[in-house]
Every structure is written in C-alpha cells, then in structure tokens.
C-alpha positions in Angstrom: 10.7 32.2 -21.7 13.3 29.5 -22.1 14.9 30.5 -18.8 11.5 30.2 -17.0 10.9 26.7 -18.5 14.4 25.6 -17.6 14.0 26.9 -14.1 10.7 25.0 -13.7 12.1 21.8 -15.1 15.3 21.9 -12.9 13.3 23.0 -9.8 10.8 20.1 -10.3 13.7 17.6 -10.8 15.4 18.8 -7.6 12.2 18.8 -5.6 11.2 15.3 -6.6 14.7 13.8 -6.1 15.3 15.7 -2.8 12.1 14.8 -1.1 12.1 11.0 -1.8 12.8 8.6 1.0 16.4 7.7 1.5 17.2 4.1 2.3 19.8 4.0 5.0 21.1 0.5 5.6 20.7 -0.8 9.2 24.4 -1.3 9.5 24.9 2.4 8.9 22.6 3.5 11.7 19.2 3.0 10.1 16.4 1.4 12.1 13.9 -0.9 10.4 10.9 -2.7 12.0 8.5 -4.8 10.0 10.5 -3.9 6.9 9.7 -0.2 7.4 12.5 2.3 7.8 12.1 4.6 10.8 15.3 6.6 10.8 18.7 6.5 12.4 20.2 7.3 15.8 17.0 6.4 17.7 17.0 5.9 21.4 16.1 2.5 22.9 12.8 3.9 24.3 11.9 5.3 20.9 12.5 1.9 19.3 10.5 0.2 22.0 7.6 2.6 21.3 7.8 1.8 17.6 7.7 -1.9 18.3 4.7 -1.6 20.6 2.9 0.8 18.3 3.4 -1.6 15.3 2.1 -4.4 17.4 -1.0 -2.3 18.3 -1.6 -1.4 14.6 -1.6 -5.1 13.7 -4.5 -5.8 16.0 -2.9 -6.7 19.3 -2.9 -3.8 21.7 0.5 -3.2 23.4 1.6 -0.1 25.3 3.5 0.5 28.4 1.3 3.1 30.1 4.1 4.1 32.5 6.5 4.8 29.6 3.8 6.4 27.5 3.0 8.9 30.3 6.6 9.5 31.5 8.9 9.1 28.5 8.2 11.4 25.5 10.5 9.4 23.2 8.5 6.2 23.9 5.2 7.9 23.3 6.4 9.6 20.1 7.8 6.2 18.9 4.5 4.5 19.8 2.5 6.9 17.6 4.9 6.7 14.7 5.0 2.9 14.9 1.2 2.7 15.0 0.8 5.0 12.1 3.5 3.7 9.8 2.7 0.0 10.4 -1.0 0.4 9.9 -2.5 -0.7 6.6 -4.4 2.4 5.6 -6.0 0.9 2.5 -7.1 -2.7 2.2 -8.5 -3.7 -1.2 -10.7 -6.8 -1.3 -10.7 -8.8 -4.5 -14.0 -10.0 -5.9 
C-alpha cells in the first residue's frame, strides 16, 4: 500500500513539473512576441506568421494571403499567433 501511494505521489510530482512551460530566454534561442513565448529555432516565415496572427487577434486583420497559401510555416505561425495572442476570457467589472 505504501509503495502504491509513493508511486502516485512521485508520479504526480514528475507529471506536474515535467509538463509546465519552460521559459527559454530570448538570447538562448527563445522567441517572444507580445510577451508570449512561442518556442526556439523558428524560421523567419513562422515568426512573420506569428506577428500577423497576433495582429489579427488584437482586432486588426493582417495576413499575407500569398504566404498563407504557399508557405506552411507562415500559415502554422499565423494560426499559433492568432490563438496564443487572443484574449479568450474577458471579465468586465461592475
């Protein structure tokens, strides 16, 4: 019984610590936009997609339709940028 409890506690600890976001400083290859970490070793077109997607999520539509249709890295970056920069929950105070 003690072995099972110990295994559950250790497994939970490892799971929670292993799945958390890791902050990689920009100087070590991390890419941030709007103070949101997007990863490291990203291509220039992926970064452009992130920037355009973030701009779109903030209310000003921006997308290079040529790149979106012809460059998978740009379109992936655009979707990631739009989704990560979007405010999913807005609370209004009374």
